[in-house]
N, CA, C, O and the ligand as a Tripos MOL2 file, in Angstrom:
@<TRIPOS>MOLECULE
protein
  273   271    69     0     0
PROTEIN
NO_CHARGES

@<TRIPOS>ATOM
      1 N           0.8300   -1.2050    0.0000 N.3       1 MET1
      2 CA          0.0000    0.0000    0.0000 C.3       1 MET1
      3 C           0.8650    1.2550    0.0000 C.2       1 MET1
      4 O           1.8490    1.3540    0.7330 O.2       1 MET1
      5 N           0.4780    2.2000   -0.8300 N.am      2 THR2
      6 CA          1.1860    3.4780   -0.8480 C.3       2 THR2
      7 C           0.5470    4.3970    0.1890 C.2       2 THR2
      8 O          -0.2690    3.9570    0.9990 O.2       2 THR2
      9 N           0.9120    5.6400    0.1610 N.am      3 ALA3
     10 CA          0.3290    6.6110    1.0880 C.3       3 ALA3
     11 C          -1.1790    6.6480    0.8990 C.2       3 ALA3
     12 O          -1.6760    6.5440   -0.2220 O.2       3 ALA3
     13 N          -1.9020    6.7970    1.9990 N.am      4 ARG4
     14 CA         -3.3580    6.7810    1.9470 C.3       4 ARG4
     15 C          -3.8900    7.9050    1.0680 C.2       4 ARG4
     16 O          -3.5850    9.0800    1.2690 O.2       4 ARG4
     17 N          -4.6940    7.5070    0.0880 N.am      5 ASN5
     18 CA         -5.2870    8.4690   -0.8310 C.3       5 ASN5
     19 C          -6.5140    9.1070   -0.1760 C.2       5 ASN5
     20 O          -7.4430    8.4080    0.2280 O.2       5 ASN5
     21 N          -6.5110   10.4170   -0.0760 N.am      6 VAL6
     22 CA         -7.6070   11.1040    0.6000 C.3       6 VAL6
     23 C          -8.9040   11.0340   -0.1890 C.2       6 VAL6
     24 O          -9.9820   11.3040    0.3410 O.2       6 VAL6
     25 N          -8.7880   10.6680   -1.4650 N.am      7 HIS7
     26 CA        -10.0000   10.6200   -2.2980 C.3       7 HIS7
     27 C         -10.6570    9.2440   -2.2640 C.2       7 HIS7
     28 O         -11.7270    9.0460   -2.8380 O.2       7 HIS7
     29 N         -10.0100    8.2960   -1.5890 N.am      8 ILE8
     30 CA        -10.5580    6.9540   -1.5210 C.3       8 ILE8
     31 C         -11.6510    6.8850   -0.4570 C.2       8 ILE8
     32 O         -11.4360    7.2170    0.7080 O.2       8 ILE8
     33 N         -12.8150    6.4480   -0.8900 N.am      9 ARG9
     34 CA        -13.9440    6.2820    0.0210 C.3       9 ARG9
     35 C         -14.3390    4.8180    0.0360 C.2       9 ARG9
     36 O         -14.0160    4.0700   -0.8860 O.2       9 ARG9
     37 N         -15.0340    4.4140    1.0810 N.am     10 GLU10
     38 CA        -15.5060    3.0380    1.1420 C.3      10 GLU10
     39 C         -16.9950    3.0430    0.8250 C.2      10 GLU10
     40 O         -17.7760    3.7580    1.4530 O.2      10 GLU10
     41 N         -17.3720    2.2350   -0.1570 N.am     11 CYS11
     42 CA        -18.7680    2.1810   -0.5610 C.3      11 CYS11
     43 C         -19.6310    1.6950    0.5980 C.2      11 CYS11
     44 O         -19.3010    0.7110    1.2600 O.2      11 CYS11
     45 N         -20.7420    2.3960    0.8350 N.am     12 ARG12
     46 CA        -21.5960    2.0570    1.9620 C.3      12 ARG12
     47 C         -22.2740    0.7220    1.7720 C.2      12 ARG12
     48 O         -22.6320    0.0580    2.7450 O.2      12 ARG12
     49 N         -22.4550    0.3200    0.5170 N.am     13 ARG13
     50 CA        -23.1730   -0.9270    0.2770 C.3      13 ARG13
     51 C         -22.2470   -2.1320    0.1660 C.2      13 ARG13
     52 O         -22.4010   -3.1080    0.9000 O.2      13 ARG13
     53 N         -21.2760   -2.0620   -0.7610 N.am     14 CYS14
     54 CA        -20.4320   -3.2400   -1.0000 C.3      14 CYS14
     55 C         -19.1380   -3.1920   -0.2090 C.2      14 CYS14
     56 O         -18.4160   -4.1870   -0.1490 O.2      14 CYS14
     57 N         -18.8270   -2.0410    0.4070 N.am     15 GLY15
     58 CA        -17.6600   -1.9490    1.2650 C.3      15 GLY15
     59 C         -16.3380   -1.8700    0.5330 C.2      15 GLY15
     60 O         -15.2760   -1.8890    1.1550 O.2      15 GLY15
     61 N         -16.3970   -1.7810   -0.7920 N.am     16 LEU16
     62 CA        -15.1650   -1.7080   -1.5690 C.3      16 LEU16
     63 C         -14.6240   -0.2800   -1.5740 C.2      16 LEU16
     64 O         -15.3810    0.6840   -1.6900 O.2      16 LEU16
     65 N         -13.3010   -0.1590   -1.4460 N.am     17 PRO17
     66 CA        -12.7210    1.1840   -1.5470 C.3      17 PRO17
     67 C         -12.7420    1.6600   -2.9960 C.2      17 PRO17
     68 O         -12.4740    0.8870   -3.9160 O.2      17 PRO17
     69 N         -13.0590    2.9280   -3.1900 N.am     18 TYR18
     70 CA        -13.1090    3.4840   -4.5420 C.3      18 TYR18
     71 C         -12.7530    4.9580   -4.5070 C.2      18 TYR18
     72 O         -12.8100    5.6060   -3.4620 O.2      18 TYR18
     73 N         -12.3860    5.4710   -5.6650 N.am     19 ASP19
     74 CA        -12.0740    6.8850   -5.7880 C.3      19 ASP19
     75 C         -13.3750    7.6150   -6.0720 C.2      19 ASP19
     76 O         -13.9600    7.4600   -7.1440 O.2      19 ASP19
     77 N         -13.8280    8.4110   -5.1100 N.am     20 TRP20
     78 CA        -15.1500    9.0300   -5.2600 C.3      20 TRP20
     79 C         -15.2300    9.9570   -6.4640 C.2      20 TRP20
     80 O         -16.3180   10.1940   -6.9870 O.2      20 TRP20
     81 N         -14.0890   10.4870   -6.9120 N.am     21 ARG21
     82 CA        -14.1150   11.3700   -8.0770 C.3      21 ARG21
     83 C         -14.4500   10.6030   -9.3450 C.2      21 ARG21
     84 O         -14.8680   11.1920  -10.3420 O.2      21 ARG21
     85 N         -14.2640    9.2750   -9.3070 N.am     22 ARG22
     86 CA        -14.5420    8.4650  -10.4940 C.3      22 ARG22
     87 C         -15.8900    7.7710  -10.4090 C.2      22 ARG22
     88 O         -16.2730    7.0460  -11.3270 O.2      22 ARG22
     89 N         -16.5970    7.9810   -9.3380 N.am     23 SER23
     90 CA        -17.8990    7.3460   -9.2060 C.3      23 SER23
     91 C         -18.8650    7.9620  -10.2110 C.2      23 SER23
     92 O         -18.9450    9.1860  -10.3150 O.2      23 SER23
     93 N         -19.5980    7.1360  -10.9510 N.am     24 PRO24
     94 CA        -20.5510    7.6600  -11.9250 C.3      24 PRO24
     95 C         -21.7770    8.2680  -11.2740 C.2      24 PRO24
     96 O         -22.5630    8.9500  -11.9310 O.2      24 PRO24
     97 N         -21.9400    8.0250   -9.9910 N.am     25 SER25
     98 CA        -23.0830    8.5980   -9.2920 C.3      25 SER25
     99 C         -22.8470   10.0950   -9.0960 C.2      25 SER25
    100 O         -21.8960   10.5000   -8.4270 O.2      25 SER25
    101 N         -23.7100   10.8990   -9.6780 N.am     26 ALA26
    102 CA        -23.4850   12.3430   -9.6790 C.3      26 ALA26
    103 C         -23.7610   12.9920   -8.3300 C.2      26 ALA26
    104 O         -23.1360   13.9930   -7.9830 O.2      26 ALA26
    105 N         -24.6950   12.4280   -7.5660 N.am     27 TYR27
    106 CA        -25.1200   13.0990   -6.3420 C.3      27 TYR27
    107 C         -24.6660   12.3960   -5.0680 C.2      27 TYR27
    108 O         -24.5160   13.0270   -4.0220 O.2      27 TYR27
    109 N         -24.4470   11.0770   -5.1640 N.am     28 LEU28
    110 CA        -24.0540   10.3380   -3.9670 C.3      28 LEU28
    111 C         -22.6990    9.6830   -4.1550 C.2      28 LEU28
    112 O         -22.4500    8.5920   -3.6410 O.2      28 LEU28
    113 N         -21.8210   10.3550   -4.8960 N.am     29 LYS29
    114 CA        -20.5170    9.7730   -5.1900 C.3      29 LYS29
    115 C         -19.6480    9.6400   -3.9490 C.2      29 LYS29
    116 O         -18.6630    8.9030   -3.9520 O.2      29 LYS29
    117 N         -20.0100   10.3510   -2.8890 N.am     30 MET30
    118 CA        -19.2570   10.2290   -1.6470 C.3      30 MET30
    119 C         -19.7290    9.0200   -0.8340 C.2      30 MET30
    120 O         -19.0970    8.6440    0.1530 O.2      30 MET30
    121 N         -20.8310    8.4230   -1.2510 N.am     31 THR31
    122 CA        -21.4240    7.3450   -0.4750 C.3      31 THR31
    123 C         -21.3270    5.9940   -1.1640 C.2      31 THR31
    124 O         -21.0310    4.9880   -0.5200 O.2      31 THR31
    125 N         -21.5720    5.9620   -2.4600 N.am     32 TYR32
    126 CA        -21.5910    4.6930   -3.1910 C.3      32 TYR32
    127 C         -20.5670    4.6910   -4.3180 C.2      32 TYR32
    128 O         -20.2670    5.7290   -4.9080 O.2      32 TYR32
    129 N         -20.0300    3.4870   -4.6090 N.am     33 CYS33
    130 CA        -18.9960    3.3620   -5.6360 C.3      33 CYS33
    131 C         -19.5900    3.4580   -7.0300 C.2      33 CYS33
    132 O         -18.8900    3.7940   -7.9840 O.2      33 CYS33
    133 N         -20.8890    3.1610   -7.1530 N.am     34 SER34
    134 CA        -21.5080    3.1810   -8.4710 C.3      34 SER34
    135 C         -22.9980    3.4070   -8.3360 C.2      34 SER34
    136 O         -23.5560    3.3110   -7.2430 O.2      34 SER34
    137 N         -23.6490    3.7110   -9.4720 N.am     35 THR35
    138 CA        -25.0970    3.8900   -9.4470 C.3      35 THR35
    139 C         -25.7870    2.5670   -9.1470 C.2      35 THR35
    140 O         -26.9070    2.5500   -8.6360 O.2      35 THR35
    141 N         -25.1240    1.4640   -9.4610 N.am     36 LEU36
    142 CA        -25.6920    0.1480   -9.1690 C.3      36 LEU36
    143 C         -25.8490   -0.0430   -7.6730 C.2      36 LEU36
    144 O         -26.8940   -0.4970   -7.2070 O.2      36 LEU36
    145 N         -24.8150    0.3020   -6.9170 N.am     37 CYS37
    146 CA        -24.8690    0.1860   -5.4610 C.3      37 CYS37
    147 C         -25.8600    1.1840   -4.8980 C.2      37 CYS37
    148 O         -26.5940    0.8810   -3.9570 O.2      37 CYS37
    149 N         -25.8810    2.3810   -5.4790 N.am     38 GLU38
    150 CA        -26.8060    3.4180   -5.0330 C.3      38 GLU38
    151 C         -28.2470    2.9440   -5.1990 C.2      38 GLU38
    152 O         -29.0710    3.0710   -4.2930 O.2      38 GLU38
    153 N         -28.5320    2.3910   -6.3880 N.am     39 ARG39
    154 CA        -29.8870    1.9310   -6.6720 C.3      39 ARG39
    155 C         -30.2580    0.7290   -5.8200 C.2      39 ARG39
    156 O         -31.3900    0.6180   -5.3470 O.2      39 ARG39
    157 N         -29.2980   -0.1730   -5.6250 N.am     40 ALA40
    158 CA        -29.5710   -1.3820   -4.8530 C.3      40 ALA40
    159 C         -29.8580   -1.0540   -3.3900 C.2      40 ALA40
    160 O         -30.6720   -1.7140   -2.7430 O.2      40 ALA40
    161 N         -29.1860   -0.0350   -2.8820 N.am     41 ASP41
    162 CA        -29.3510    0.3280   -1.4850 C.3      41 ASP41
    163 C         -30.5920    1.1920   -1.2650 C.2      41 ASP41
    164 O         -31.3130    1.0170   -0.2830 O.2      41 ASP41
    165 N         -30.8330    2.1180   -2.1800 N.am     42 LEU42
    166 CA        -31.9410    3.0610   -2.0070 C.3      42 LEU42
    167 C         -33.2070    2.6090   -2.7170 C.2      42 LEU42
    168 O         -34.3080    3.0170   -2.3460 O.2      42 LEU42
    169 N         -33.0590    1.7700   -3.7350 N.am     43 GLY43
    170 CA        -34.2080    1.3580   -4.5190 C.3      43 GLY43
    171 C         -34.4430    2.2830   -5.6980 C.2      43 GLY43
    172 O         -35.3190    2.0340   -6.5260 O.2      43 GLY43
    173 N         -33.6680    3.3390   -5.7710 N.am     44 PHE44
    174 CA        -33.7600    4.2800   -6.8850 C.3      44 PHE44
    175 C         -32.4730    5.0860   -6.9380 C.2      44 PHE44
    176 O         -31.6560    5.0250   -6.0190 O.2      44 PHE44
    177 N         -32.2960    5.8320   -8.0000 N.am     45 THR45
    178 CA        -31.1510    6.7250   -8.0640 C.3      45 THR45
    179 C         -31.6480    8.1570   -7.9560 C.2      45 THR45
    180 O         -32.7590    8.4750   -8.3810 O.2      45 THR45
    181 N         -30.8330    8.9990   -7.3960 N.am     46 VAL46
    182 CA        -31.2070   10.3980   -7.2450 C.3      46 VAL46
    183 C         -31.4240   11.0220   -8.6200 C.2      46 VAL46
    184 O         -32.2830   11.8860   -8.7970 O.2      46 VAL46
    185 N         -30.6310   10.5690   -9.5880 N.am     47 GLU47
    186 CA        -30.7660   11.0820  -10.9470 C.3      47 GLU47
    187 C         -32.1640   10.8110  -11.4900 C.2      47 GLU47
    188 O         -32.7960   11.6980  -12.0640 O.2      47 GLU47
    189 N         -32.6440    9.5810  -11.3060 N.am     48 ALA48
    190 CA        -33.9570    9.2110  -11.7990 C.3      48 ALA48
    191 C         -35.0360   10.0050  -11.0860 C.2      48 ALA48
    192 O         -36.0440   10.3780  -11.6850 O.2      48 ALA48
    193 N         -34.8210   10.2600   -9.8110 N.am     49 LEU49
    194 CA        -35.7820   11.0140   -9.0140 C.3      49 LEU49
    195 C         -35.8940   12.4470   -9.5290 C.2      49 LEU49
    196 O         -36.9930   12.9790   -9.6820 O.2      49 LEU49
    197 N         -34.7590   13.0550   -9.7900 N.am     50 LEU50
    198 CA        -34.7540   14.4400  -10.2380 C.3      50 LEU50
    199 C         -35.3140   14.5760  -11.6500 C.2      50 LEU50
    200 O         -35.8820   15.6050  -12.0140 O.2      50 LEU50
    201 N         -35.1400   13.5080  -12.4410 N.am     51 ARG51
    202 CA        -35.6070   13.5420  -13.8140 C.3      51 ARG51
    203 C         -37.1360   13.5640  -13.8590 C.2      51 ARG51
    204 O         -37.7340   14.0860  -14.8000 O.2      51 ARG51
    205 N         -37.7600   12.9880  -12.8230 N.am     52 ASP52
    206 CA        -39.2170   12.9140  -12.7950 C.3      52 ASP52
    207 C         -39.8550   14.2010  -12.2980 C.2      52 ASP52
    208 O         -41.0670   14.3820  -12.4120 O.2      52 ASP52
    209 N         -39.0550   15.0810  -11.7550 N.am     53 VAL53
    210 CA        -39.5980   16.3290  -11.2240 C.3      53 VAL53
    211 C         -39.6120   17.3760  -12.3270 C.2      53 VAL53
    212 O         -38.5770   17.7240  -12.8960 O.2      53 VAL53
    213 N         -40.7930   17.8610  -12.6090 N.am     54 HIS54
    214 CA        -40.9160   18.9060  -13.6190 C.3      54 HIS54
    215 C         -41.2020   20.2220  -12.9140 C.2      54 HIS54
    216 O         -42.3090   20.4730  -12.4380 O.2      54 HIS54
    217 N         -40.1960   21.0280  -12.8640 N.am     55 PHE55
    218 CA        -40.3170   22.2950  -12.1550 C.3      55 PHE55
    219 C         -40.7060   23.4080  -13.1200 C.2      55 PHE55
    220 O         -39.9290   23.7800  -13.9990 O.2      55 PHE55
    221 N         -41.9040   23.9300  -12.9490 N.am     56 VAL56
    222 CA        -42.3660   25.0390  -13.7770 C.3      56 VAL56
    223 C         -42.6410   26.2340  -12.8750 C.2      56 VAL56
    224 O         -43.6010   26.2260  -12.1030 O.2      56 VAL56
    225 N         -41.8140   27.2440  -12.9690 N.am     57 PRO57
    226 CA        -42.0240   28.4350  -12.1290 C.3      57 PRO57
    227 C         -43.2710   29.1990  -12.5420 C.2      57 PRO57
    228 O         -43.5550   29.3980  -13.7240 O.2      57 PRO57
    229 N         -44.0010   29.6180  -11.5180 N.am     58 ARG58
    230 CA        -45.2190   30.3990  -11.7920 C.3      58 ARG58
    231 C         -44.8560   31.8780  -11.8380 C.2      58 ARG58
    232 O         -44.7900   32.5520  -10.8100 O.2      58 ARG58
    233 N         -44.6340   32.3440  -12.9960 N.am     59 THR59
    234 CA        -44.2890   33.7530  -13.1430 C.3      59 THR59
    235 C         -45.4750   34.5000  -13.7510 C.2      59 THR59
    236 O         -46.2980   33.8930  -14.4360 O.2      59 THR59
    237 N         -45.5720   35.7840  -13.5140 N.am     60 PRO60
    238 CA        -46.6630   36.5890  -14.0960 C.3      60 PRO60
    239 C         -46.6990   36.4690  -15.6040 C.2      60 PRO60
    240 O         -47.7720   36.4390  -16.2060 O.2      60 PRO60
    241 N         -45.5400   36.4000  -16.2090 N.am     61 GLY61
    242 CA        -45.4690   36.2890  -17.6540 C.3      61 GLY61
    243 C         -46.0740   35.0010  -18.1510 C.2      61 GLY61
    244 O         -46.7380   34.9920  -19.1880 O.2      61 GLY61
    245 N         -45.8600   33.9050  -17.4330 N.am     62 LEU62
    246 CA        -46.4010   32.6100  -17.8290 C.3      62 LEU62
    247 C         -47.9130   32.5940  -17.6800 C.2      62 LEU62
    248 O         -48.6100   32.0260  -18.5220 O.2      62 LEU62
    249 N         -48.4290   33.2050  -16.6280 N.am     63 SER63
    250 CA        -49.8670   33.2640  -16.4070 C.3      63 SER63
    251 C         -50.5530   34.0400  -17.5320 C.2      63 SER63
    252 O         -51.6260   33.6600  -18.0000 O.2      63 SER63
    253 N         -49.9260   35.1130  -17.9500 N.am     64 THR64
    254 CA        -50.4680   35.9210  -19.0530 C.3      64 THR64
    255 C         -50.5060   35.0940  -20.3300 C.2      64 THR64
    256 O         -51.4460   35.1690  -21.1220 O.2      64 THR64
    257 N         -49.4550   34.3060  -20.4990 N.am     65 LEU65
    258 CA        -49.3380   33.4820  -21.6960 C.3      65 LEU65
    259 C         -50.4280   32.4220  -21.7120 C.2      65 LEU65
    260 O         -51.0360   32.1620  -22.7500 O.2      65 LEU65
    261 N         -50.6770   31.7980  -20.5340 N.am     66 LEU66
    262 CA        -51.6840   30.7400  -20.4490 C.3      66 LEU66
    263 C         -53.1040   31.2910  -20.5490 C.2      66 LEU66
    264 O         -54.0070   30.6020  -21.0220 O.2      66 LEU66
    265 N         -53.3020   32.5370  -20.1030 N.am     67 ALA67
    266 CA        -54.6150   33.1490  -20.1080 C.3      67 ALA67
    267 C         -55.0170   33.6150  -21.5050 C.2      67 ALA67
    268 O         -56.2010   33.7620  -21.8080 O.2      67 ALA67
    269 N         -54.0300   33.8400  -22.3350 N.am     68 ALA68
    270 CA        -54.3020   34.3700  -23.6760 C.3      68 ALA68
    271 C         -55.0790   33.3720  -24.5380 C.2      68 ALA68
    272 O         -55.3880   33.6640  -25.6940 O.2      68 ALA68
    273 ZN        -20.3790   -0.3660   -4.0510 Zn       69 ZN69
@<TRIPOS>BOND
     1     1     2 1
     2     2     3 1
     3     3     4 2
     4     3     5 am
     5     5     6 1
     6     6     7 1
     7     7     8 2
     8     7     9 am
     9     9    10 1
    10    10    11 1
    11    11    12 2
    12    11    13 am
    13    13    14 1
    14    14    15 1
    15    15    16 2
    16    15    17 am
    17    17    18 1
    18    18    19 1
    19    19    20 2
    20    19    21 am
    21    21    22 1
    22    22    23 1
    23    23    24 2
    24    23    25 am
    25    25    26 1
    26    26    27 1
    27    27    28 2
    28    27    29 am
    29    29    30 1
    30    30    31 1
    31    31    32 2
    32    31    33 am
    33    33    34 1
    34    34    35 1
    35    35    36 2
    36    35    37 am
    37    37    38 1
    38    38    39 1
    39    39    40 2
    40    39    41 am
    41    41    42 1
    42    42    43 1
    43    43    44 2
    44    43    45 am
    45    45    46 1
    46    46    47 1
    47    47    48 2
    48    47    49 am
    49    49    50 1
    50    50    51 1
    51    51    52 2
    52    51    53 am
    53    53    54 1
    54    54    55 1
    55    55    56 2
    56    55    57 am
    57    57    58 1
    58    58    59 1
    59    59    60 2
    60    59    61 am
    61    61    62 1
    62    62    63 1
    63    63    64 2
    64    63    65 am
    65    65    66 1
    66    66    67 1
    67    67    68 2
    68    67    69 am
    69    69    70 1
    70    70    71 1
    71    71    72 2
    72    71    73 am
    73    73    74 1
    74    74    75 1
    75    75    76 2
    76    75    77 am
    77    77    78 1
    78    78    79 1
    79    79    80 2
    80    79    81 am
    81    81    82 1
    82    82    83 1
    83    83    84 2
    84    83    85 am
    85    85    86 1
    86    86    87 1
    87    87    88 2
    88    87    89 am
    89    89    90 1
    90    90    91 1
    91    91    92 2
    92    91    93 am
    93    93    94 1
    94    94    95 1
    95    95    96 2
    96    95    97 am
    97    97    98 1
    98    98    99 1
    99    99   100 2
   100    99   101 am
   101   101   102 1
   102   102   103 1
   103   103   104 2
   104   103   105 am
   105   105   106 1
   106   106   107 1
   107   107   108 2
   108   107   109 am
   109   109   110 1
   110   110   111 1
   111   111   112 2
   112   111   113 am
   113   113   114 1
   114   114   115 1
   115   115   116 2
   116   115   117 am
   117   117   118 1
   118   118   119 1
   119   119   120 2
   120   119   121 am
   121   121   122 1
   122   122   123 1
   123   123   124 2
   124   123   125 am
   125   125   126 1
   126   126   127 1
   127   127   128 2
   128   127   129 am
   129   129   130 1
   130   130   131 1
   131   131   132 2
   132   131   133 am
   133   133   134 1
   134   134   135 1
   135   135   136 2
   136   135   137 am
   137   137   138 1
   138   138   139 1
   139   139   140 2
   140   139   141 am
   141   141   142 1
   142   142   143 1
   143   143   144 2
   144   143   145 am
   145   145   146 1
   146   146   147 1
   147   147   148 2
   148   147   149 am
   149   149   150 1
   150   150   151 1
   151   151   152 2
   152   151   153 am
   153   153   154 1
   154   154   155 1
   155   155   156 2
   156   155   157 am
   157   157   158 1
   158   158   159 1
   159   159   160 2
   160   159   161 am
   161   161   162 1
   162   162   163 1
   163   163   164 2
   164   163   165 am
   165   165   166 1
   166   166   167 1
   167   167   168 2
   168   167   169 am
   169   169   170 1
   170   170   171 1
   171   171   172 2
   172   171   173 am
   173   173   174 1
   174   174   175 1
   175   175   176 2
   176   175   177 am
   177   177   178 1
   178   178   179 1
   179   179   180 2
   180   179   181 am
   181   181   182 1
   182   182   183 1
   183   183   184 2
   184   183   185 am
   185   185   186 1
   186   186   187 1
   187   187   188 2
   188   187   189 am
   189   189   190 1
   190   190   191 1
   191   191   192 2
   192   191   193 am
   193   193   194 1
   194   194   195 1
   195   195   196 2
   196   195   197 am
   197   197   198 1
   198   198   199 1
   199   199   200 2
   200   199   201 am
   201   201   202 1
   202   202   203 1
   203   203   204 2
   204   203   205 am
   205   205   206 1
   206   206   207 1
   207   207   208 2
   208   207   209 am
   209   209   210 1
   210   210   211 1
   211   211   212 2
   212   211   213 am
   213   213   214 1
   214   214   215 1
   215   215   216 2
   216   215   217 am
   217   217   218 1
   218   218   219 1
   219   219   220 2
   220   219   221 am
   221   221   222 1
   222   222   223 1
   223   223   224 2
   224   223   225 am
   225   225   226 1
   226   226   227 1
   227   227   228 2
   228   227   229 am
   229   229   230 1
   230   230   231 1
   231   231   232 2
   232   231   233 am
   233   233   234 1
   234   234   235 1
   235   235   236 2
   236   235   237 am
   237   237   238 1
   238   238   239 1
   239   239   240 2
   240   239   241 am
   241   241   242 1
   242   242   243 1
   243   243   244 2
   244   243   245 am
   245   245   246 1
   246   246   247 1
   247   247   248 2
   248   247   249 am
   249   249   250 1
   250   250   251 1
   251   251   252 2
   252   251   253 am
   253   253   254 1
   254   254   255 1
   255   255   256 2
   256   255   257 am
   257   257   258 1
   258   258   259 1
   259   259   260 2
   260   259   261 am
   261   261   262 1
   262   262   263 1
   263   263   264 2
   264   263   265 am
   265   265   266 1
   266   266   267 1
   267   267   268 2
   268   267   269 am
   269   269   270 1
   270   270   271 1
   271   271   272 2
@<TRIPOS>SUBSTRUCTURE
     1 MET1         2 RESIDUE 1 A MET
     2 THR2         6 RESIDUE 1 A THR
     3 ALA3        10 RESIDUE 1 A ALA
     4 ARG4        14 RESIDUE 1 A ARG
     5 ASN5        18 RESIDUE 1 A ASN
     6 VAL6        22 RESIDUE 1 A VAL
     7 HIS7        26 RESIDUE 1 A HIS
     8 ILE8        30 RESIDUE 1 A ILE
     9 ARG9        34 RESIDUE 1 A ARG
    10 GLU10       38 RESIDUE 1 A GLU
    11 CYS11       42 RESIDUE 1 A CYS
    12 ARG12       46 RESIDUE 1 A ARG
    13 ARG13       50 RESIDUE 1 A ARG
    14 CYS14       54 RESIDUE 1 A CYS
    15 GLY15       58 RESIDUE 1 A GLY
    16 LEU16       62 RESIDUE 1 A LEU
    17 PRO17       66 RESIDUE 1 A PRO
    18 TYR18       70 RESIDUE 1 A TYR
    19 ASP19       74 RESIDUE 1 A ASP
    20 TRP20       78 RESIDUE 1 A TRP
    21 ARG21       82 RESIDUE 1 A ARG
    22 ARG22       86 RESIDUE 1 A ARG
    23 SER23       90 RESIDUE 1 A SER
    24 PRO24       94 RESIDUE 1 A PRO
    25 SER25       98 RESIDUE 1 A SER
    26 ALA26      102 RESIDUE 1 A ALA
    27 TYR27      106 RESIDUE 1 A TYR
    28 LEU28      110 RESIDUE 1 A LEU
    29 LYS29      114 RESIDUE 1 A LYS
    30 MET30      118 RESIDUE 1 A MET
    31 THR31      122 RESIDUE 1 A THR
    32 TYR32      126 RESIDUE 1 A TYR
    33 CYS33      130 RESIDUE 1 A CYS
    34 SER34      134 RESIDUE 1 A SER
    35 THR35      138 RESIDUE 1 A THR
    36 LEU36      142 RESIDUE 1 A LEU
    37 CYS37      146 RESIDUE 1 A CYS
    38 GLU38      150 RESIDUE 1 A GLU
    39 ARG39      154 RESIDUE 1 A ARG
    40 ALA40      158 RESIDUE 1 A ALA
    41 ASP41      162 RESIDUE 1 A ASP
    42 LEU42      166 RESIDUE 1 A LEU
    43 GLY43      170 RESIDUE 1 A GLY
    44 PHE44      174 RESIDUE 1 A PHE
    45 THR45      178 RESIDUE 1 A THR
    46 VAL46      182 RESIDUE 1 A VAL
    47 GLU47      186 RESIDUE 1 A GLU
    48 ALA48      190 RESIDUE 1 A ALA
    49 LEU49      194 RESIDUE 1 A LEU
    50 LEU50      198 RESIDUE 1 A LEU
    51 ARG51      202 RESIDUE 1 A ARG
    52 ASP52      206 RESIDUE 1 A ASP
    53 VAL53      210 RESIDUE 1 A VAL
    54 HIS54      214 RESIDUE 1 A HIS
    55 PHE55      218 RESIDUE 1 A PHE
    56 VAL56      222 RESIDUE 1 A VAL
    57 PRO57      226 RESIDUE 1 A PRO
    58 ARG58      230 RESIDUE 1 A ARG
    59 THR59      234 RESIDUE 1 A THR
    60 PRO60      238 RESIDUE 1 A PRO
    61 GLY61      242 RESIDUE 1 A GLY
    62 LEU62      246 RESIDUE 1 A LEU
    63 SER63      250 RESIDUE 1 A SER
    64 THR64      254 RESIDUE 1 A THR
    65 LEU65      258 RESIDUE 1 A LEU
    66 LEU66      262 RESIDUE 1 A LEU
    67 ALA67      266 RESIDUE 1 A ALA
    68 ALA68      270 RESIDUE 1 A ALA
    69 ZN69       273 GROUP 0 **** ****
């Protein structure tokens, strides 16, 4: 073993050490080594959750547009 890498994290699910900067999980890369572990542990991925949220701001301009 070389000097301890500060970027190495231990996956909460599989316990494997991984470089969190290389984790494909965009939001929980500090917790899980991959989206597979993230999904297996949570039952979903944060990415999928955010994709389902459709945020439409209610602005005066939009109301005028819909009323027309
Ligand atoms: Zn893992």
